[in-house]
ROSE-546388 format. One record per residue (C-alpha): residue number from 1; residue in three letters; x, y, z. Coordinates in steps of 0.5 Angstrom, whole numbers. Each point is the difference from the previous one (the first is absolute). Layout:
<NUM, "Ala", <X, Y, Z>>
...
***
This chain:
<1, "Met", <-51, 84, 7>>
<2, "Thr", <6, -3, 2>>
<3, "Val", <2, -1, 7>>
<4, "Phe", <7, 4, -2>>
<5, "Arg", <0, 5, -6>>
<6, "Gln", <4, -3, -5>>
<7, "Arg", <0, 5, -6>>
<8, "Gly", <0, 6, 4>>
<9, "Leu", <7, -1, 2>>
<10, "Arg", <3, 1, -7>>
<11, "Ala", <-2, 7, 1>>
<12, "Ala", <6, 5, 0>>
<13, "Ala", <3, 2, 7>>
<14, "Ala", <-1, 8, -2>>
<15, "Gly", <-8, -1, 1>>
<16, "Ile", <1, -3, 8>>
<17, "Cys", <0, 7, 3>>
<18, "Leu", <-6, 4, -3>>
<19, "Ala", <-4, -1, 6>>
<20, "Ala", <4, 5, 4>>
<21, "Leu", <1, 5, -6>>
<22, "Phe", <-8, 0, 0>>
<23, "Gly", <0, 2, 8>>
<24, "Ala", <-2, -7, 3>>
<25, "Gln", <-1, 3, 7>>
<26, "Ala", <-2, -5, 5>>
<27, "Cys", <-7, 0, 3>>
<28, "Gly", <-1, -1, 7>>
<29, "Ala", <-2, -7, 3>>
<30, "Glu", <-8, -1, 1>>
<31, "Asn", <-2, -4, 6>>
<32, "Thr", <-7, -3, 0>>
<33, "Pro", <-3, -2, 5>>
<34, "Ser", <5, 2, 6>>
<35, "Gly", <4, -5, 3>>
<36, "Thr", <1, -4, -6>>
<37, "Gly", <8, 1, 0>>
<38, "Asp", <5, 3, 4>>
<39, "Ala", <4, 7, -2>>
<40, "Gly", <6, -4, -1>>
<41, "Arg", <-2, -5, -5>>
<42, "Thr", <-4, 5, -4>>
<43, "Ala", <6, 5, 0>>
<44, "Ala", <4, -6, -3>>
<45, "Ile", <-5, -2, -5>>
<46, "Gln", <0, 8, -2>>
<47, "Arg", <7, 0, -1>>
<48, "Ala", <0, -6, -4>>
<49, "Leu", <-5, 3, -5>>
<50, "Asp", <4, 6, 0>>
<51, "Ala", <6, -4, -2>>
<52, "Thr", <-4, -3, -6>>
<53, "Val", <-2, 7, -2>>
<54, "Arg", <7, 3, 0>>
<55, "Gly", <2, -7, -4>>
<56, "Gly", <-5, 2, -6>>
<57, "Phe", <-7, -1, 1>>
<58, "Pro", <-5, 5, 0>>
<59, "Gly", <-4, -2, 6>>
<60, "Ala", <0, -6, 5>>
<61, "Gln", <-6, -2, 5>>
<62, "Ala", <0, -6, 5>>
<63, "Val", <-7, -2, 3>>
<64, "Leu", <1, -4, 6>>
<65, "Thr", <-6, -4, 3>>
<66, "Thr", <-1, -4, 6>>
<67, "Asp", <-6, -2, 5>>
<68, "Ala", <0, 8, 2>>
<69, "Gly", <-1, 2, -7>>
<70, "Asp", <4, 4, -6>>
<71, "Arg", <6, 4, 1>>
<72, "Thr", <3, 4, -6>>
<73, "Val", <6, 3, -2>>
<74, "Thr", <2, 4, -6>>
<75, "Ala", <6, 3, -3>>
<76, "Gly", <1, 4, -7>>
<77, "Val", <-6, 2, -5>>
<78, "Gly", <-5, -4, -3>>
<79, "Asp", <-1, 6, -6>>
<80, "Ile", <7, 3, -2>>
<81, "Ala", <-4, 6, -3>>
<82, "Thr", <-4, 2, 6>>
<83, "Gly", <5, -2, 5>>
<84, "Ala", <-6, -4, 4>>
<85, "Pro", <1, -6, 4>>
<86, "Ile", <-2, -7, -1>>
<87, "Pro", <-7, 0, 2>>
<88, "Arg", <-1, -3, 7>>
<89, "Asp", <-5, -6, -3>>
<90, "Ala", <4, 0, -6>>
<91, "Arg", <-3, -5, -6>>
<92, "Val", <6, -3, -4>>
<93, "Arg", <1, -5, -5>>
<94, "Ile", <2, -6, 4>>
<95, "Gly", <3, -5, -5>>
<96, "Ser", <2, -7, 2>>
<97, "Asn", <-4, 1, 6>>
<98, "Thr", <-5, -2, -4>>
<99, "Lys", <3, -7, -1>>
<100, "Thr", <-2, -2, 8>>
<101, "Phe", <-7, 2, -1>>
<102, "Val", <0, -5, -6>>
<103, "Ala", <3, -5, 4>>
<104, "Thr", <-4, 1, 6>>
<105, "Val", <-6, -1, -5>>
<106, "Val", <3, -7, -3>>
<107, "Leu", <1, -3, 7>>
<108, "Gln", <-7, 2, 2>>
<109, "Leu", <-2, -4, -6>>
<110, "Val", <5, -6, 2>>
<111, "Ala", <-3, 0, 7>>
<112, "Glu", <-7, 0, -4>>
<113, "Gly", <2, -6, -4>>
<114, "Lys", <-1, 3, -6>>
<115, "Val", <8, 1, -2>>
<116, "Glu", <6, -5, 1>>
<117, "Leu", <6, 3, 2>>
<118, "Asp", <4, -6, -4>>
<119, "Ala", <-4, -1, -5>>
<120, "Pro", <2, 2, -7>>
<121, "Val", <-2, 7, -3>>
<122, "Glu", <-3, -4, -6>>
<123, "Arg", <-5, -2, 4>>
<124, "Tyr", <-3, 7, 1>>
<125, "Leu", <2, 3, -6>>
<126, "Pro", <0, -5, -6>>
<127, "Gly", <5, 2, -6>>
<128, "Val", <2, 7, 3>>
<129, "Val", <7, -2, 3>>
<130, "Arg", <2, -2, -7>>
<131, "Gly", <6, 2, -5>>
<132, "Ser", <7, 0, -1>>
<133, "Gly", <1, -6, 5>>
<134, "Asn", <-4, 3, 5>>
<135, "Asp", <-5, -6, 3>>
<136, "Gly", <-6, 1, 5>>
<137, "Asn", <0, -7, 1>>
<138, "Arg", <7, 1, 4>>
<139, "Ile", <-1, 6, 4>>
<140, "Thr", <-5, 0, 6>>
<141, "Val", <-4, 5, 4>>
<142, "Arg", <6, 0, 5>>
<143, "His", <5, 1, -5>>
<144, "Leu", <-4, 7, -2>>
<145, "Leu", <-1, 2, 7>>
<146, "Gln", <8, -1, 2>>
<147, "His", <3, 3, -7>>
<148, "Thr", <3, -7, -1>>
<149, "Ser", <-4, -2, -7>>
<150, "Gly", <6, 2, -4>>
<151, "Leu", <-5, 4, -5>>
<152, "Pro", <3, 6, -3>>
<153, "Asp", <-2, 7, 2>>
<154, "Tyr", <-5, 4, -5>>
<155, "Leu", <4, 7, 3>>
<156, "Ala", <7, 2, -1>>
<157, "Gly", <4, 1, 6>>
<158, "Gly", <-1, -7, 3>>
<159, "Asp", <4, -6, 0>>
<160, "Pro", <7, 3, -2>>
<161, "Glu", <2, -5, -5>>
<162, "Leu", <-7, 2, -4>>
<163, "Arg", <2, 7, 1>>
<164, "Ala", <6, -1, -4>>
<165, "Glu", <-3, -3, -6>>
<166, "Arg", <-3, 5, -6>>
<167, "Gly", <-6, -1, -4>>
<168, "Thr", <-4, -3, 5>>
<169, "Ala", <-8, 2, 0>>
<170, "Gln", <1, 3, 7>>
<171, "Leu", <-3, 6, 2>>
<172, "Glu", <4, 6, 2>>
<173, "Ile", <-5, 3, 6>>
<174, "Asp", <3, 7, 0>>
<175, "Thr", <-2, 2, -7>>
<176, "Glu", <-5, 4, -3>>
<177, "Ala", <-2, -6, -5>>
<178, "Val", <-2, -4, 6>>
<179, "Arg", <-2, 5, 6>>
<180, "Leu", <-7, 1, -3>>
<181, "Arg", <-1, -6, -4>>
<182, "Arg", <-6, -5, 3>>
<183, "Tyr", <3, -7, 0>>
<184, "Asp", <-4, -7, 1>>
<185, "Pro", <3, -5, 5>>
<186, "Ala", <0, -5, -6>>
<187, "Glu", <4, 5, -4>>
<188, "Leu", <5, 0, 5>>
<189, "Val", <1, -7, 1>>
<190, "Arg", <0, -1, -8>>
<191, "Leu", <6, 5, 0>>
<192, "Ala", <4, -4, 6>>
<193, "Met", <-2, -7, -4>>
<194, "Thr", <4, 3, -6>>
<195, "Met", <6, -1, 4>>
<196, "Pro", <3, -7, 2>>
<197, "Pro", <0, -2, 8>>
<198, "Arg", <6, 3, 4>>
<199, "Tyr", <1, -7, 4>>
<200, "Glu", <-3, -6, 2>>
<201, "Pro", <-6, 1, 4>>
<202, "Gly", <1, -1, 7>>
<203, "Ala", <8, 1, -1>>
<204, "Arg", <1, 7, 3>>
<205, "Ala", <-4, 6, 2>>
<206, "Val", <0, 6, -5>>
<207, "Tyr", <-5, 6, 1>>
<208, "Thr", <-4, 0, -6>>
<209, "Asn", <-7, 4, -1>>
<210, "Thr", <-3, -5, -5>>
<211, "Asn", <-1, -5, 6>>
<212, "Tyr", <-5, 5, 3>>
<213, "Ile", <-3, 2, -6>>
<214, "Leu", <-2, -8, -1>>
<215, "Leu", <-2, 0, 7>>
<216, "Gly", <-5, 6, -1>>
<217, "Met", <-3, -4, -6>>
<218, "Leu", <0, -7, 4>>
<219, "Ile", <-5, 4, 5>>
<220, "Gln", <-4, 2, -5>>
<221, "Gln", <-1, -7, -3>>
<222, "Thr", <-1, -3, 6>>
<223, "Thr", <-5, 5, 3>>
<224, "Gly", <-3, 3, -6>>
<225, "Arg", <2, 7, 3>>
<226, "Ser", <6, 4, -2>>
<227, "Ala", <6, 0, 5>>
<228, "Ala", <-2, 8, 2>>
<229, "Asp", <-7, -2, 2>>
<230, "Glu", <2, -6, 4>>
<231, "Ile", <5, 4, 4>>
<232, "Thr", <-5, 6, 1>>
<233, "Ala", <-5, -5, 3>>
<234, "Arg", <5, -5, 3>>
<235, "Ile", <5, 5, 3>>
<236, "Ile", <-2, 8, -1>>
<237, "Glu", <-7, 0, 2>>
<238, "Pro", <1, -5, 6>>
<239, "Leu", <6, 4, 3>>
<240, "Gly", <-4, 7, -1>>
<241, "Leu", <6, 2, -5>>
<242, "Arg", <-3, 6, -2>>
<243, "Asp", <6, 3, -4>>
<244, "Thr", <2, -6, -3>>
<245, "Trp", <-2, -2, -7>>
<246, "Phe", <1, -4, -7>>
<247, "Pro", <0, 6, -5>>
<248, "Ala", <-6, -1, -5>>
<249, "Ala", <1, -1, -7>>
<250, "Gly", <2, 6, -3>>
<251, "Glu", <2, 3, 6>>
<252, "Thr", <6, 4, 0>>
<253, "Gly", <0, 5, 6>>
<254, "Ile", <0, -1, 7>>
<255, "Arg", <-6, 2, 4>>
<256, "Gly", <0, 4, 6>>
<257, "Pro", <7, 4, 3>>
<258, "His", <6, -3, -3>>
<259, "Pro", <7, 3, -1>>
<260, "Val", <3, 0, -7>>
<261, "Gly", <3, -6, -2>>
<262, "Tyr", <7, 2, -4>>
<263, "Gln", <4, -5, -5>>
<264, "Glu", <7, 2, -2>>
<265, "Ile", <1, -1, -7>>
<266, "Gly", <6, 2, -4>>
<267, "Gly", <2, 4, 6>>
<268, "Thr", <-6, 4, 0>>
<269, "Arg", <-5, -1, 6>>
<270, "Val", <-7, -1, -3>>
<271, "Asp", <-7, 1, 3>>
<272, "Phe", <-2, -8, -1>>
<273, "Thr", <-6, 0, 5>>
<274, "Asp", <-5, -1, -6>>
<275, "Leu", <0, -7, -3>>
<276, "Asp", <-4, -6, -2>>
<277, "Pro", <2, -5, 4>>
<278, "Ser", <-3, -6, -4>>
<279, "Trp", <7, -2, -2>>
<280, "Ala", <1, -1, 8>>
<281, "Asp", <-7, -4, 1>>
<282, "Ala", <1, -5, 5>>
<283, "Ala", <7, 1, 1>>
<284, "Gly", <0, 7, 2>>
<285, "Ala", <-6, 5, -2>>
<286, "Met", <-3, 1, 7>>
<287, "Ile", <0, 7, 4>>
<288, "Ala", <0, 1, 8>>
<289, "Thr", <2, 4, 5>>
<290, "Gly", <5, -2, 5>>
<291, "Ala", <-5, -1, 6>>
<292, "Asp", <-4, -5, -4>>
<293, "Leu", <6, -4, -3>>
<294, "Asn", <2, 0, 8>>
<295, "Arg", <-7, -3, 2>>
<296, "Phe", <0, -5, -6>>
<297, "Phe", <7, -3, 2>>
<298, "Arg", <-2, 0, 7>>
<299, "Ala", <-6, -3, -1>>
<300, "Leu", <3, -5, -5>>
<301, "Leu", <6, -2, 5>>
<302, "Gly", <-5, 0, 6>>
<303, "Gly", <-4, -6, -3>>
<304, "Arg", <-6, 4, -2>>
<305, "Leu", <0, -1, -7>>
<306, "Leu", <2, -7, -1>>
<307, "Pro", <0, -7, 4>>
<308, "Ala", <6, -2, 4>>
<309, "Ala", <2, -5, -5>>
<310, "Gln", <0, 5, -6>>
<311, "Leu", <4, 5, 4>>
<312, "Asp", <5, -5, 1>>
<313, "Glu", <1, -2, -7>>
<314, "Met", <0, 8, -2>>
<315, "Arg", <6, 0, 5>>
<316, "Arg", <4, -5, -3>>
<317, "Thr", <6, 3, -3>>
<318, "Val", <5, -1, -5>>
<319, "Pro", <6, 5, -2>>
<320, "Phe", <-2, 4, -6>>
<321, "Asp", <4, 5, -5>>
<322, "Arg", <-2, 7, 3>>
<323, "Met", <2, -1, 7>>
<324, "Pro", <5, -5, 1>>
<325, "Glu", <0, 1, 8>>
<326, "Ala", <-8, -1, 0>>
<327, "Gly", <-5, -6, -1>>
<328, "Tyr", <-6, 0, -5>>
<329, "Gly", <-6, -4, 2>>
<330, "Leu", <-6, 0, -4>>
<331, "Gly", <-1, 8, -1>>
<332, "Leu", <3, 1, 6>>
<333, "Ile", <7, 2, 2>>
<334, "His", <4, -1, 7>>
<335, "Leu", <4, 6, 0>>
<336, "Pro", <7, 1, 3>>
<337, "Asn", <1, 6, 5>>
<338, "Ser", <6, 2, 4>>
<339, "Cys", <-3, -1, 7>>
<340, "Gly", <-2, -8, -2>>
<341, "Lys", <-8, 1, 1>>
<342, "Asp", <-4, -5, -3>>
<343, "Val", <-3, 5, -6>>
<344, "Trp", <-5, -2, -6>>
<345, "Gly", <-2, 4, -5>>
<346, "His", <1, 1, -8>>
<347, "Gly", <1, 7, -3>>
<348, "Gly", <-1, 3, -7>>
<349, "Ser", <3, 4, -5>>
<350, "Ile", <-4, 4, -6>>
<351, "Pro", <2, 6, -4>>
<352, "Gly", <-1, 6, 5>>
<353, "Phe", <0, -4, 6>>
<354, "Glu", <3, -5, 5>>
<355, "Thr", <-2, -3, 6>>
<356, "Arg", <3, -4, 5>>
<357, "Asn", <-4, -4, 6>>
<358, "Gly", <0, -5, 5>>
<359, "Val", <-3, -2, 6>>
<360, "Thr", <4, -3, 7>>
<361, "Ala", <-2, -6, 4>>
<362, "Asp", <-4, 5, 5>>
<363, "Gly", <-4, 3, -5>>
<364, "His", <4, 7, -1>>
<365, "Ala", <-1, 1, -8>>
<366, "Val", <4, 5, -4>>
<367, "Thr", <-1, 3, -7>>
<368, "Ile", <5, 4, -3>>
<369, "Thr", <-1, 4, -7>>
<370, "Val", <4, 4, -4>>
<371, "Asn", <-3, 4, -6>>
<372, "Gln", <5, -2, -5>>
<373, "Leu", <4, -6, -2>>
<374, "Pro", <7, -1, 2>>
<375, "Thr", <5, 2, -5>>
<376, "Ser", <6, -3, 3>>
<377, "Glu", <2, -5, 5>>
<378, "Glu", <2, 5, 5>>
<379, "Asn", <-8, 3, -1>>
<380, "Ala", <-2, -7, 1>>
<381, "Val", <4, -1, 7>>
<382, "Leu", <-3, 6, 3>>
<383, "Val", <-7, -2, -1>>
<384, "Gln", <2, -7, 3>>
<385, "Gln", <3, 4, 6>>
<386, "Ala", <-6, 4, 1>>
<387, "Phe", <-4, -7, 0>>
<388, "Asp", <5, -3, 5>>
<389, "Thr", <0, 6, 5>>
<390, "Ala", <-8, 0, 0>>
<391, "Val", <0, -8, 1>>
<392, "Cys", <6, 0, 6>>
***
């Protein structure tokens, strides 16, 4: 659910080269429709994905979208047991890209006059942000959207200061105890409220999943419908995102063609495809294809989902802890790249999958997917390099 994986980087270096041992051969690039990109660009992306697989990931895929259509480039395998590649229209868990969908709905509500960005959370969720020194009267909707609330994270692996502590109520999401358990959003917030705030509201931006759980609750309180229902009605259906959804209660699998999602636990690679994403909820539960993600971000950045005033607010950024060279807006990240292009997107990590995505100023959209979280900083760099190659 984080933009960059934190806990996964503790894994032993001995596990990094497992993909090569399982015969991670490169698959040929798929080009549809014809004329959507030159051979040299495709070859460069293929080389970057091949390097990602050699570096330890089972498989990697790039989906590039322009006005001409989608182009897919794939390397490695989607299933180690069978050797099958990642399916061309693979559905994957998109983790924290969910946050951009949630932020878009909140800003639509702002445009409709139903929510005020700088109003206190207490106005919309009375009595919810309370306990251990946390105070919803001092935290605004903007603070939640931009991760400047100072609230503690209910998930382990977030704020480095919090990770160092023992005996907190934080959830370890790669454990069997959490994997298939059903959680209610209010329960997740109550876990966070057992811990003190990390800093004063507005003082700095520290990426915290609690913020978006609260925003999901705010959407339900304001509209009378769940965040999932509002995302479906306001974004998924109008854009025709047929392969994007918010999992239903108790839904642990992935519908349609999809790769196996792997997680390295204690040096062993585990099939972690099936899980109950209720612990992620509005902070990271959604599933989509790379093509649908590209269409969503193109529509958002192209002004099709928000009035200009709210889109401008979304792109007002501050420095944040996870990506020092980037800037975090309201559920949207201004992404650094080697060619200096103006690129906006988000990204997401959840056990089994990591996605990096962005849209350039001319509407060229890219989503990179790997079917295992990075197990080292070197792994994480390989995914970033593949994204950079596809963007530039």
